[in-house]
C-alpha positions as CSV (number, residue, x, y, z in Angstrom):
1,M,-38.5,16.4,20.1
2,A,-35.2,17.0,21.7
3,I,-33.2,20.2,21.3
4,K,-30.1,20.2,19.0
5,S,-26.9,20.3,21.0
6,V,-23.9,22.8,20.2
7,G,-22.1,19.9,18.9
8,E,-24.9,18.5,16.3
9,K,-25.1,22.5,15.3
10,L,-21.3,22.7,15.2
11,Y,-21.2,19.8,12.9
12,E,-24.0,20.6,10.7
13,C,-22.5,23.9,10.3
14,R,-19.2,22.4,9.2
15,K,-21.3,19.8,6.7
16,K,-23.2,22.9,4.9
17,A,-19.8,24.6,4.7
18,G,-18.5,21.7,2.9
19,S,-15.2,21.7,5.0
20,S,-13.6,18.4,6.3
21,L,-12.5,18.0,9.8
22,K,-9.1,18.8,9.4
23,E,-9.6,21.9,7.4
24,S,-11.7,23.4,10.2
25,A,-9.9,22.7,12.8
26,S,-7.0,24.2,11.1
27,F,-8.7,27.5,11.0
28,G,-9.8,27.2,14.3
29,G,-6.4,26.8,15.6
30,I,-7.2,23.7,16.9
31,H,-6.6,19.8,16.5
32,P,-8.9,17.5,14.5
33,A,-9.5,15.3,17.7
34,T,-10.4,18.2,19.4
35,L,-13.4,19.5,17.0
36,S,-14.5,16.0,16.8
37,S,-14.9,16.1,20.5
38,Y,-16.8,19.3,20.4
39,E,-19.3,18.1,17.5
40,K,-19.3,14.9,19.7
41,D,-20.3,17.1,22.5
42,K,-17.4,15.1,24.5
43,T,-16.1,18.2,25.6
44,E,-17.3,22.1,25.6
45,I,-16.1,24.5,23.2
46,K,-14.3,27.6,24.2
47,I,-16.3,31.2,23.0
48,H,-13.6,32.3,20.8
49,T,-13.1,29.2,19.2
50,L,-16.8,28.8,18.5
51,K,-16.6,32.5,17.0
52,R,-13.6,31.6,14.7
53,L,-15.8,28.6,13.4
54,C,-19.0,30.4,13.1
55,D,-16.6,33.1,10.5
56,F,-15.2,30.3,8.8
57,Y,-18.8,28.5,8.7
58,K,-20.3,31.5,7.6
59,C,-23.3,30.6,9.8
60,D,-24.8,33.5,12.9
61,F,-23.1,32.6,15.9
62,N,-26.3,33.5,17.9
63,Y,-27.6,29.9,16.2
64,F,-25.8,28.3,18.8
65,F,-27.8,29.5,21.5
66,E,-31.4,29.3,19.7
67,D,-33.6,26.1,20.9
68,T,-33.9,24.5,17.5
69,E,-35.3,21.1,17.5
70,K,-33.9,17.9,15.8
């Protein structure tokens, strides 16, 4: 089994929080296309942006550094 990427985990957290791409991006201080790029693993997310989104989604920041399988 493959390990979930940061982008997959980010998408999962956003969906669990019931937040739209636009709403999440606004809270994170980024453009929706940028957030989409993070979720698709096309661009690496900055730590401070990830922390803001974790606060918004109410998810554990450490989750992104654990080896969780798909």
